[in-house]
C-alpha positions as CSV (number, residue, x, y, z in Angstrom):
1,M,-118.4,18.4,66.9
2,K,-119.0,16.0,70.0
3,R,-122.8,16.0,69.1
4,V,-122.1,14.9,65.4
5,V,-119.8,12.1,66.5
6,A,-122.3,10.8,69.0
7,R,-125.1,10.8,66.5
8,L,-123.1,8.9,64.0
9,L,-122.1,6.4,66.5
10,L,-125.7,5.9,67.6
11,V,-126.8,5.6,63.9
12,A,-123.9,3.1,63.3
13,A,-124.9,1.1,66.2
14,F,-128.6,1.2,65.2
15,M,-128.0,0.1,61.7
16,L,-125.7,-2.7,63.1
17,L,-128.3,-3.9,65.3
18,V,-131.1,-3.9,62.6
19,A,-128.8,-5.3,59.8
20,A,-127.0,-8.0,61.3
21,P,-128.4,-11.5,61.5
22,T,-128.2,-12.8,64.9
23,G,-128.9,-16.6,64.0
24,I,-130.0,-17.2,67.5
25,S,-133.7,-18.2,68.1
26,V,-135.7,-19.1,71.1
27,S,-137.3,-22.6,71.4
28,A,-141.0,-22.5,71.8
29,S,-141.4,-25.7,73.1
30,A,-139.1,-25.1,76.2
31,A,-140.7,-24.3,79.5
32,P,-141.9,-20.9,80.2
33,A,-139.4,-20.0,83.0
34,S,-136.4,-20.9,80.9
35,V,-134.9,-19.7,77.4
36,V,-132.7,-22.0,75.2
37,A,-130.7,-20.5,72.5
38,V,-130.6,-22.8,69.4
39,Q,-128.4,-22.2,66.4
40,Q,-130.4,-22.6,63.3
41,P,-129.1,-25.0,60.6
42,T,-127.7,-23.3,57.6
43,P,-129.5,-24.4,54.3
44,T,-127.2,-26.1,51.7
45,P,-127.2,-24.1,48.6
46,N,-128.8,-25.4,45.7
47,P,-126.1,-25.5,42.8
48,T,-129.1,-25.0,40.0
49,A,-131.0,-22.4,41.7
50,P,-133.8,-20.7,39.6
51,T,-132.6,-17.4,38.3
52,G,-135.8,-15.2,39.4
53,P,-138.8,-14.2,37.8
54,N,-138.8,-13.2,34.0
55,L,-140.1,-9.7,33.7
56,T,-141.4,-8.3,30.4
57,P,-140.1,-5.1,28.8
58,E,-143.3,-3.3,30.2
59,Q,-142.8,-4.4,34.1
60,Q,-138.8,-3.5,33.4
61,S,-139.7,0.0,32.5
62,D,-142.3,0.3,35.3
63,K,-139.5,-0.9,37.8
64,A,-137.1,1.7,36.3
65,K,-139.6,4.5,36.5
66,Q,-140.3,3.5,40.2
67,K,-136.4,3.4,41.1
68,L,-135.9,7.0,39.3
69,F,-138.9,8.4,41.1
70,I,-137.8,7.0,44.7
71,G,-134.0,8.4,43.6
72,I,-135.5,11.8,43.0
73,M,-137.5,11.8,46.1
74,A,-134.6,10.9,48.3
75,A,-132.5,13.7,46.7
76,M,-135.1,16.1,47.3
77,L,-135.3,15.0,50.9
78,L,-131.5,15.4,51.2
79,A,-131.5,18.8,49.8
80,I,-134.3,20.0,52.0
81,V,-132.1,18.8,54.9
82,I,-129.0,20.4,53.9
83,V,-130.9,23.8,53.2
84,G,-132.4,23.8,56.6
85,R,-129.3,22.9,58.4
86,S,-127.4,25.8,56.5
87,T,-130.3,27.9,57.3
88,R,-130.2,27.3,60.9
89,R,-126.6,27.7,61.2
90,R,-126.5,31.0,59.5
91,I,-129.4,32.3,61.9
92,R,-127.5,31.0,64.9
93,R,-124.3,32.8,63.6
94,K,-126.3,36.1,63.3
95,K,-127.7,35.7,66.8
96,Q,-124.5,35.2,68.5
97,G,-123.0,38.0,66.5
98,A,-125.7,40.2,67.7
99,V,-125.5,39.1,71.4
100,S,-121.6,39.5,71.3
101,S,-121.6,43.1,70.1
């Protein structure tokens, strides 16, 4: 149980480090021996921003097929992991039962 919690905490910390924006950059014009943290200016949002690319129905269909394929592959990998873990657990229990008997 402790290992599971430790792994979950490790994964959560890693995801926070990867996904969280820092907003701090290092100035390249500073002297090599010193590092200066500078807050990046936030861009003002454009009220009339473009809506994005216009996709043809064929492109939308291809994108939908690609998402479906990726989803199926992710589900298959998840199934492989779950089956593998349950098999390992079953084998471990069988070995523990044989040793204690």
